[in-house]
N, C-alpha and C positions, 0 to 999 in steps of 0.2 A: 736655698739648699746648698750645702757644701759637699762636693764630690771628692771622696777620698780614694775609692777604688770601684771597679765595676762588679756588680753582683752577677750571678748566673743569669738572672732574668734580664738584666741590662745587656749582657753579652748576646743573649738570644734576640733582644730588640735590635741590635746592630744589624743582624742578618735580615730581620723584618724590614727595617728601613732601607737597606740596600736593595732588597728584592722589590720593594714598592716602587722605587724610582726606576729600576731597570724595567719592570713590567709596565710602567706608565707609557713607555714608548714601544717596547718590544711586543707587547700584547696586541698592538694595533687596534685597540678598542676605543681609544680616545681620539677619534678622527674628526669629531665635530668641535669647533671652537665655541666656548661659552662667551659670546660676544659681549654680554653685559659685564662679566667678570674681567674679560680682557681689556675692555675700555677703561674700567676703573683703574686697573693696574698700569696701563700704558699712559693714561692721563697723569697718574701719580708720578711715574718715572720722569715724564717731561717736565712736570711742575717742579720736581725735585732738582732737575737740572736747570731750572730757570727759563723754561720755554713754554709757550702757549700750548694748549691742548691741540693735538693734531687731528686732521681728518684721517680716520683709520680705514684702510682698504684691506679686506680679507681675501686671500687667494688660497689655492689648494696645494701649492708646492713652492719650494725656494726658487725654482726657475720662473714660476709664475710671478714671484715678487720682482725679479729683474725685468720681466716683460711688462709688469704693471707700472714700474717706475718710468720706463720708456714711453708707455702709452700716456701717462699723466703729463710727462714733459711735452709731448706733442700737443696735448690739449692746451697746456699753459701757453704755448707759443701763439695760439690764436685767440686766447682769452681777451686781449685788448679789443680785437675786432668784434667779438661777440658782444661785449659790454658797451660798445658805441652804437650798436644797432637799436632801432626803436622796439623791435620785437624779438624776444627770445622764446622760441617755441619749438614745436616738433620738427619743423623744416631745418632750423639751425642745428638742432641736435643731430638730425639725420646726416646733414652735410659734414658736420664735425666728425661724427663717428666714422663716416665713410673715408674721409681724408686721413684720419689718424690710423684707422684700421689698415688701410693700404700701405701707409708709411712703415708702420711697425711690423706688420705681417711680412712684408718684403724682406726686412732685415733679419728676421729670425726664422724664416720658413724652413731653412735647412737644419736648424738646431732644435726646434720645439714642435711637438705634434700639434695638429690643428685643434685638437680638443683642449690643449693648454691655452692656446690663443683665445678660443671661444670663451672658456671659463674665466680667463683674466678680464676680457673685455666686459663680460657680464658683471663681474665684481667691481671693476673700476666704474662702470656705468652706474651701478646702484649707489656706490659711495660718493663719487665725485658729483654726479648730476644731482643727487639728492641733497648733498651738503653744500654745494657751491652753485651749480648752474641754475637750479630751480628756485634759488633765493636771490633774485636780482633786485637790489636796492642800493641806496647810497652807502650804507654801512658795509654791505657785503662787497661792493665794488672796491671800496677803500681797503678792506681787509685783504681781498684777493691781490690788489695791486701792491700792497705793502709786504705781505707775509708769504704770498704764494708765488706770484709771477717772478719776483726778484730773487727768491731764495729757494725755489723748489729743489735745486740740486745741492743745497748746502746740508751736509751730513751733521747730525747732532749727536751721533753715538759716542763721540769722545767726551762730551760734557755729561752725557748720561752715565757713561762709564765712571767718570770721576765722582759724580754725585752718589751713585750706588756704592762705590767703594767707601767713600767717606761716611755715608749715612747708614749703610747696611753691613758690608763685609767687615771692615775694620771695627765697627762698633759692636757687632754681634760677637766677633772674636774676642774683644776685650771683655764682653759680658761673660763669656764662657770662662775665660781665665780668672775673672774676679770671683767666679763661683767655685773654683777649685781651692781646696785648702792650701794656704800659703806654706805651711810647715811641711807639706808632703808634695810640693810642686814637682820636684825632680823625679820622684818615683811615679807620680801621676803622669808626667810627660812620657815616661817609658811604658807604663802599663795601660794607660787610658788613651791619651791623645794619639800616640803612635798606633795603638791598636785600632782605634776608630778610623784613623786615616787609611790604614791598610785594608781594613775590612769593608769600609763603606766608601769613602771618598775616592780612593785610588781605583777600586773596582768599578764603581759607577762611571767615573771619568774616562777610564780606559775603554769601557764598553760603549759608552754613548758619545762622548765628545770626540775622542781620538778615532774610534773605529767607524762611527756613522757620520757625525756632523762634519768632521774634517774631510772625510772621503767625498761626501756629497757636495760640500762647498768647492772642493777642487774640481769636481766634474762640472758644476755649474759655471765656474770661472772659465773652464775650457769651452763650454758651449757658448758662453757669451763672447769669448775671444774669437771663436770661429764665425760669429755673426758680426753685424755692424753695430751691435749694442755697446753701450758703455757699462762696464761692470760697476755696480754699487755695493759697497761693503755692507756685510750683515752686522747687526748690532753686537757689541761685546757682551752686553747683559740683556736678558729678556728672551732666552731660548734654551734649547736642550744643552748648550755648552755650559750652562750653569748647574746642571744636575750634580756634578761632582761636589762642589763646595756647599751647595744647598742641602744635599743629602747628609753631609757631614754635620752641619749645624742643626738639621732637622732631628738628628738622633738626640742631641743634647736638649732640644726642645721637648721631644717626646718623653724623655726620662725626667723632665721637670727641673733641669739645671738652669735653663733660661726661659724667658717668655718675652722675646724682643719684638715690639710692635712692627717696626719697619721690616724686619726679617720675615715676619709672618705675612705681611702685606706683599713682599716680593715673592714669597713662595706661592701665594695665591695667583700671581701673574702667570707663573709657570703651569699651575694646575688648571688654568683656563683652557689648556689645550694648544698652546702656542709652540710651534716647532722652531721658528726663527723669525727675525724681523729685519727690515731695512728702515732705519730711523733717519728721516729727513726733516728739515724745518718746514712745518706745516702739514706734513704727511707721515704716517707710519704704515708700512706695508707688512702684513702679517701672513705667514705661511702656516697652514694646518699640518697636522701630523701625517706620516705615511700611513697608507692602508695595508701595506704588506712589507715585511722585512724578513730576509733569509740570511743566516750566518753559518759559518763553519764552526767546528768545535773549539776554535780559538777566538771566537767572537768577531771574526772579520766578515764583512759583507761577502756573500758567496752564494751562487746558485748555478748548478751545472746544466739546468734545463730551461730556465727563464730568467727574468730580471730578478735582481736581489733586493731591490727596494722600489716601491711604487707609491705614487700619490694619486689622489682622487681625480685630478684633472688629466690624467694620462701620462704625466711625466714619470719616467722609469729609467733606472740605471742598471747596468749589467756589471757584475764583479766576479772575478775568479780569485778566490782566497785573498780578498782585500784590494785587488788591483782592478781598476775600472777598464773594461774592455768593450769593443764594439758588440752590438747585439748579434751581428752575423756570426761571430765566433761561438756564441753560446747556442743560438737557436738554429743556425744552419751551417755547422762546421764543415759539412760536405761540400759547400760551395766555395770554401777558401781556396785561393789560387796562389801560385808562386808569386805573382805580382803583389798580392795582399801581404805576403810575408816580407818581401823585399822593401816595400814602401814603409813598413813599420820600423821606425828608427829607435824606438824605445826598447832597450834590451830587456827590461823587466816584463813589458807587455809581450815581447816576442817569446820570452821564456814561457809565459802563460799560454800562448798559442801553441807552443810545442807540447805542453802538458795536455791541453785540450785535444789536440789532434793525435797525440802519441808520437814518440820519437821517430818511429819507422815511417809513418805517414808524412811527418814533417820533412824528413830527409828526402823522401821520394818526391814530394812536391818541389823541393828546391833542386832536385836532380843533381845530387852532390857526388863528387868524385874525391876520394881520399888522396891527399898529396903527401902528408907526413904525419907520423905519430910518435910521441915520446911520452915518457913517464917522468913527471916532475913532482917531487915530494910525495910520492906514492899515489899520484892521481894522473889519469890519462889526459893528455892534451893532444888534440887531433886537428890538423889543418885540412880544410876542404876547399874545393872550388866547384862552381857550377859546371855541368858538362857542356852546356851551350853558352854562348855569349848573350848577355842581356840586351834586349832590343833597344832599350832606352839609352844605355851608355856605350853600346857596341863593344863591350868587354866582358870578361868573366867576373863573377862576384866571388869573393873569398870569405870564408867563415872559419873561426877557430872555436872548437868545442871545448869548454872548460867546465869544471865542477867547483862550485863554491865550497871552500873548506869549512865554513861555519854552518851552512844549511844543507849541504850535499845536493843543492839544486844544480841542474845542468843548463848551460847557456850556449847558444850558438851566436857568437858575436861577429858582426860584419867587420872585416879588417881590410886594409890595403893589400895589394899583392905581396906575398912573402914566399920565401923558399922553404922555410921550416916552421914547425909548430911553436917552438919555444920563442922564436923571434916575434911571431904573431901574438903570443901571449904577453910578452914584454911590451909590445906596442899598446896594448889595452891599458897599461899603466903609464903610458907616455915615456917609456924607457927603451933603451937599446938592449939587445940580448945580453951583452956583457955587464950592463948596469943592473939587470934584474937579478937580485940575490935575495931570496926569501930569508928574513930574519926571524919572524914569528907569525904564526897563523892564529887568527881569532875567529 
């Protein structure tokens, strides 16, 4: 089929394809992984990248994936001792589970709910013990020694990425181009390619990958960083970050322009219900979809009453218009204290807290006294200090209140001691008062 222009039916199909991929995650109805389909797809990706089929461990959240990796690494540390014993039975399994459980739970207790830990350990137990520990023989011992114990921490996502790019993305893109009439390529680029990119790919990618996957991954990284765990990178291919480009080529598939076997196979990987993966040598850790997602009218994660995204194992995150915030701020704002405000060093999060509490309550908690006020470029700039000295630093704390010219958002930015508001404002740009000369606002 040669595509010269889009028909009205095809233009309508663009919206259908876009909505299908958006609804696949945001409906929160696809929370159970089709493990048979997922295994076929994951095995295929590993083989495509030149790796042996992995042991697949299914968990209920991306944080669960991080937890599961640490749990498996603890198991692997003691695998040599297990396989030199004459008997591998319930007593060994119990002792291993106890030691690993204590080790990993201790390192993540502050970051992950108990239900996440319990769910992960059940999942790891089902997969690892069934696939490795319960099959004790010469071949299994050799396999464990060669491909698991020595390389469990070796990520394979880079090679999977390269293989999927070469075999699927670049190839399917070439197939689409080959199916477009050569004589009208320039006009098709303007009227078809760009239109589908804007209507399907860009919309899906912005809503799913940028607004959800990136936000959740940042939060998971923070949680891991706050614990004693080592962060393991999520796969570049094989999760919701692929929805943008897959939806784009899915449109051309559905209107009959292409029928690319490897693309169809890769799409089936995503439609098995995978949220994200951690791809290691010998193991692939797979997270299921969220059970609840709440967004604002701009598609950002947001909920003013409870968590904005939840997973089946109890892992949940709180967002205020796309900014990850502590659960306390959303669920119990009345308990926020001056100390909570002062210890938050992130200006964007502090702005969110001001919006949650209201500017009046926020200022009351800080017990602020106005020192100086000026108008710069038509906007108020006010310098405050706390009425009482802070007990930790035995000094007053100073804030400059400013308004962002592009968003009109108000910020209370903590600054060193200053005598006037404009000097404090200039300090936030690492400038002196005389250096700060506004040229243009964007």
